[in-house]
C-alpha positions as CSV (number, residue, x, y, z in Angstrom):
1,M,0.0,0.0,0.0
2,S,1.4,3.4,-1.0
3,S,0.9,6.7,0.6
4,A,0.1,9.8,-1.4
5,L,-0.9,13.4,-1.1
6,V,-4.6,13.6,-0.2
7,T,-6.4,15.0,-3.2
8,T,-10.2,15.3,-3.5
9,D,-10.2,12.5,-6.2
10,L,-8.0,10.2,-4.1
11,F,-10.0,10.8,-1.0
12,R,-13.3,10.1,-2.9
13,R,-11.8,6.9,-4.4
14,A,-10.6,5.6,-1.0
15,C,-14.0,6.3,0.7
16,G,-15.7,4.6,-2.2
17,L,-14.1,1.4,-1.2
18,F,-16.2,1.3,2.0
19,A,-19.4,-0.5,0.9
20,T,-22.5,1.4,2.0
21,G,-26.2,0.9,1.8
22,I,-28.4,3.3,-0.1
23,A,-31.3,5.1,1.5
24,V,-33.8,7.9,0.6
25,V,-34.1,10.5,3.4
26,T,-37.5,12.2,3.3
27,T,-39.4,15.0,5.0
28,R,-42.4,17.3,4.4
29,A,-42.6,21.0,4.1
30,A,-45.0,23.0,6.2
31,D,-47.5,23.0,3.4
32,G,-47.4,19.1,3.3
33,T,-45.2,18.8,0.1
34,P,-43.0,15.7,0.3
35,H,-39.2,16.1,-0.3
36,G,-36.4,13.6,-0.4
37,L,-33.0,12.7,-1.7
38,T,-30.8,9.6,-2.1
39,I,-28.0,9.3,0.5
40,N,-25.3,6.9,1.6
41,S,-24.0,9.2,4.4
42,F,-26.1,7.6,7.1
43,C,-25.2,5.7,10.3
44,S,-26.4,4.8,13.7
45,L,-24.9,6.8,16.6
46,S,-26.4,5.6,19.8
47,L,-28.6,2.8,21.2
48,T,-29.8,4.7,24.3
49,P,-31.4,7.0,23.2
50,P,-31.7,5.6,19.6
51,L,-29.9,8.1,17.4
52,V,-28.9,8.2,13.8
53,M,-27.3,10.7,11.6
54,V,-27.5,11.8,8.0
55,A,-25.1,14.1,6.2
56,I,-26.4,16.4,3.4
57,D,-24.2,18.6,1.2
58,R,-24.8,22.2,2.1
59,D,-25.2,23.0,-1.7
60,C,-28.1,20.5,-2.0
61,G,-31.3,22.4,-2.8
62,V,-33.5,20.1,-0.7
63,L,-31.5,20.6,2.5
64,S,-33.5,23.7,3.4
65,R,-36.7,21.5,3.6
66,F,-35.4,19.4,6.5
67,E,-34.6,21.6,9.4
68,P,-37.7,23.8,9.7
69,N,-40.1,20.9,10.3
70,G,-37.8,19.1,12.7
71,H,-38.1,15.6,11.3
72,Y,-37.0,13.1,8.7
73,A,-37.3,9.4,7.8
74,V,-34.5,7.2,6.5
75,N,-36.0,4.8,4.0
76,I,-33.4,2.0,3.5
77,L,-33.7,0.6,-0.1
78,R,-33.9,-3.0,-1.2
79,E,-31.8,-4.2,-4.1
80,A,-34.8,-4.1,-6.4
81,Q,-35.2,-0.4,-5.8
82,L,-32.4,0.9,-7.9
83,S,-34.8,3.1,-9.9
84,L,-35.9,4.9,-6.6
85,S,-32.2,5.6,-5.8
86,I,-31.7,7.1,-9.2
87,R,-34.9,9.1,-9.2
88,F,-34.2,10.7,-5.8
89,A,-30.6,11.4,-6.8
90,Q,-31.2,12.8,-10.3
91,F,-34.7,14.3,-10.7
92,P,-34.6,18.0,-9.8
93,E,-38.5,18.1,-9.5
94,G,-41.3,15.6,-9.2
95,R,-39.3,13.0,-7.2
96,F,-42.6,11.8,-5.6
97,T,-44.7,11.7,-8.8
98,G,-46.2,8.3,-9.1
99,I,-44.4,7.0,-6.0
100,E,-46.5,5.2,-3.3
101,W,-45.9,6.4,0.2
102,R,-47.6,6.9,3.5
103,E,-47.2,9.4,6.3
104,G,-45.0,8.2,9.2
105,Q,-45.4,9.0,12.8
106,T,-43.5,12.3,12.4
107,G,-45.3,13.2,9.2
108,S,-42.3,12.3,7.1
109,P,-43.0,10.2,3.9
110,I,-42.4,6.5,4.3
111,L,-41.8,4.8,0.9
112,D,-43.6,1.6,0.1
113,G,-41.7,-1.6,0.0
114,V,-38.4,-0.5,1.5
115,L,-36.1,-2.8,3.5
116,A,-36.5,-0.7,6.7
117,V,-37.5,2.8,7.8
118,L,-36.3,4.9,10.7
119,D,-38.6,7.8,11.5
120,C,-36.8,10.5,13.3
121,R,-37.1,13.8,15.2
122,I,-34.2,16.1,14.7
123,V,-32.3,16.7,18.0
124,Q,-29.1,18.3,16.7
125,V,-27.7,19.9,13.6
126,V,-23.9,20.1,13.1
127,D,-22.1,22.0,10.4
128,T,-18.9,20.2,9.4
129,G,-16.9,20.5,6.2
130,D,-19.2,21.0,3.3
131,H,-22.1,19.1,4.9
132,R,-24.8,19.6,7.5
133,V,-25.2,16.6,9.8
134,L,-28.8,16.0,11.0
135,V,-28.8,13.9,14.2
136,G,-32.2,12.3,14.7
137,E,-33.8,10.5,17.6
138,V,-35.6,7.5,16.2
139,V,-39.3,7.5,17.2
140,D,-40.6,4.7,15.0
141,V,-39.1,1.8,13.1
142,A,-40.5,-0.5,10.4
143,I,-38.7,-3.5,9.0
144,G,-39.4,-5.2,5.7
145,E,-37.8,-8.1,3.9
146,G,-35.2,-8.6,1.2
147,Q,-31.6,-7.7,0.4
148,P,-30.1,-4.2,0.6
149,L,-29.2,-2.0,-2.4
150,L,-25.4,-1.4,-2.0
151,F,-22.9,1.1,-3.3
152,F,-19.2,0.2,-3.8
153,A,-16.4,1.8,-5.8
154,S,-18.8,4.3,-7.4
155,N,-21.2,1.6,-8.6
156,Y,-24.3,-0.1,-7.4
157,A,-23.6,-3.6,-6.0
158,R,-25.5,-6.6,-4.6
159,L,-24.7,-9.2,-2.0
160,K,-23.7,-12.5,-3.5
């Protein structure tokens, strides 16, 4: 293993070698409009109380929809939901058009057929680097069935 100057490209490539799951984080605006985006910067932080975090790029246009209402849901995608990952990553508008969802305990959208959902109340927001980290206390959980959609080395992947 060689050592090199840490460039943005090298850093991104190295981090890409850590396999991650794919999720869609969702929320609703004060007027009830659903918003969401694809993420892989998500992890659990604490068992007691149950805390998770999501990191969203400060330049993301949807970020401003999350903090004012104080809640979000992490919808963990199944391997068959690649199209949802792409939709919520690439569509600038209409991400929820034709998508089946229900309202979670916090009011956040819960997508149909996902592997798991963590419905959260925001308890802390941290600015760090070029992201905002939203720490959420999990107030409700739902678990489905199937295999996870994964991301590895800048590509979607599956468990073998």
